[in-house]
N, C-alpha and C positions, 0 to 999 in steps of 0.2 A: 201833097207837100208834107203833111205829117207823117206820112209813110215813109217819104224819103228821108225826112229828118232822122227818124228812128234807124233807117238803115244805115245812114251815115255814121250816125252814133255808134251803132254795132260794130262797123267796119273799124272806127278808129279804137274802140275798146279792144276788138281781137288783135289789131296791130301793137297796141301797148303791151297787151298780155304776152304777145310772141316776143317783143323786144325785151320784156322783163325776164321772160324764161331763157331767151337766148344769153343775156347777160349772167343770169344765175348760172347757166350751164358753163359759160366760159370761166367764170369765178371758181367753179368747182374744180376746174381742170388746173388751177394754180396750186403750187406747193404750200402747204399751210404748216403751222406748228413753228415752235421755238427755234428749231434747228435750221429753218430757212430764213430767218429774220436777220436784221441788221446786226443786233446784239451779239448773237452767237458766232455768225460768221466772220464778222469783224474783230471779235474777241480772240478766236482762233488765230486768225491772220496776226493780229497783234502779237500774241504769245510766240507764234512761229518765228516772227519777224525780229522781236526783241532777243530771241534765243540766236538767231542768226546774225544780230548785230553783236551780241556778246563775243560770240565765236569768232568774228571778224577781228574784234580789238584784240583778242588773245592771239590770234594768227599774226596780226601785224607786231605784237610785242615780241613773238617769237622769231619773226622776220629780222627785226632790229637787234635781238639778241645775237642771232646767228651773224648778223654783219659785224657786230661789234668783236666777236669771238669766232672767227671762221675756223670749221671742223670741229667745233665743240658739239656734243650730243645734246640735245634737248629732252626736256621732261617726258615728252610724247614718244621717244625713242624706244620702243619695246623690243624690237628685234629687226632683222633686215628687211622684213616686209611690213610691218608695222612701224614706219619711220617718219617722222614729220620733218626732220633735216634732209632726208633723201629727196622728198619731195620739194622742198623749199630751195634746194640748190639746182633744180631743174629748170631748163628755159621756160616750161610751161607756168612757172610760179610768177614770171613777169614778162608777160606777152606784150604789155604795152610799152612801147619804147619811143621816145622823142627827144630830139637834139642830142644824140648820144647817151641818154640817161633812160633807165628802165625803172618801171614802178611795179610794186609788188601788187599781186592781185586784192590781197586782204584789205589794200588802202581803198580799194573801190568798192569792195564789200561793205565797208564801214559807211560810204557815201550813199551806195543804193539801199542797205537797209535802213539807213535813218529815214529815207524819204518812204520806204513802205510801212515803217512804224508810224510816220505822221498821217499816211493816208488812212491806216486802219483806225486811228485815233478819230480822224475827221469822220469815218465811217459810224463808228460808235457814237459820235455826237449827232448823227442823223442830219449832217449838214448836206444839202442837196448840191450836186455837184453836176457840171455840164456833162452832156453825152460824150462830148469829145475827151474831156478829161478822164471820165470812166474807162472809155476805149483806149486811151494812151496808158492808163495804169495797168490794165490788163497786158497789153503788148509788152510793157516793161516787164511785166512778172513772167511773161513768156521769154523774154531775152534772159531774164536772170536764172531761170531754169535751165534754159538751153546752154548757158554758159556754164553752170554748175555741172551739169552732166557731161559736157566736154571734158571739163577737168578731171572729173572722176573715171572717164572711160580712157584718159591719158596716164592716170595712175595706175589703172589697173592692167592695161595692155601695151603701155610703151615705157613708163617709168618702171613698172613692176615693184612698186611701193605704195602702200596707203598711209595717209596722214589721218589720225584719229579726229583732229578737229575738223579736218577737210570732209570727213564723212559726216560729222555732226552738222556742218553747214549743209551739206547736199540735202540730208533728210529734213531740216528744217526749212530749206528753201522749198522743197516738195511740197510740204505741209502749207507752207505760205500760198503757193500757187493754188492748191486745192481749194483752199479757203477763199482766195480772191476771185477764183473762177466761180465758186458757188455764190459769192456776194455779186458778181457781175450780173450773173443770170437771174437771180431771185430777188436781189435787191434793186439793182439798177436796171433789170429788165433790158439788157442787151443780150444777144442782139434782138431788135425789133421784130415782130411777125408781120407778114404781108397781109394787108387789110385786116390787121386787128386779129387775125385768125389765131387758133391754138398753135403753140410751139412744141416742138418734139423735146426740146429741153425741158419745159414744164413738167412732161410726163416723167422725164428721166430723174428729176428732183423729187417730183411729187411721190413716186413710188420707190424712192429710196435706192434706186439703182447705184447712184454714185457712192453709196457706203461700201457696196460689193466692189466696185471697180477701184475705189481708193484703198482697200485692204489689199486686193490682189496686186495692185501697183506696189505698195511698200513691201510686201511679201516677195514680189519678183526682184526688187532691187537687193533685199537681204540674202534671197537665194543666189543672184548674182554674184555677189562678195563672196559668200561662203563656197560656192562651187568653183570659183576662180582661185581663191587664196585661201581657202578654210584650213587647210592642214598647216600651212605656213604661218598663219595668223597667232596659233597658240604654241608654236614650236619653241 
């Protein structure tokens, strides 16, 4: 009887040791450091969203100025390619139409970026949000960047004119989405792993692969713009 008691005690101890070891191993696979925490990720998102919000206000003001004085050149009209007014007068600048009225894209930018600024502040305050809210936030960010990239490709390949403020909005939206994705994975822990096992995304961020991808992403955007219109931008 005593022997069985000792045997069972040893088995329980071994199981506890294995469980602790597995938990420690899983914890070691998680992204660590300030760069993966809520403060950094949501601060970057806040700065990018605030910049996008300011640009949206500027674009809205210039849209109203152009409506008051049709045909007038705007302050950001540098040449035939780098021209805000050329983009603002295209149909792509007002794709939402309802009851015979059209609405400038910049107005929606103000609404959307105000939401992202609020979400970033919530993240900085460490307010716990439901999983569905975090998921919807990420999909909202995905929709925002897809919309921004569609407008940029229209400017590059259809309108053949670039708006400096629109480019600023595109780059700030890109950084916003990068930070939002980072926070969604490392802070909100989405998407979850099957059976609590390791996630490939944890390795991606823990080994800082995201930094390399982000730099390549931004550089690729710059190269695309320069290759397409580089000579004309400074003509």
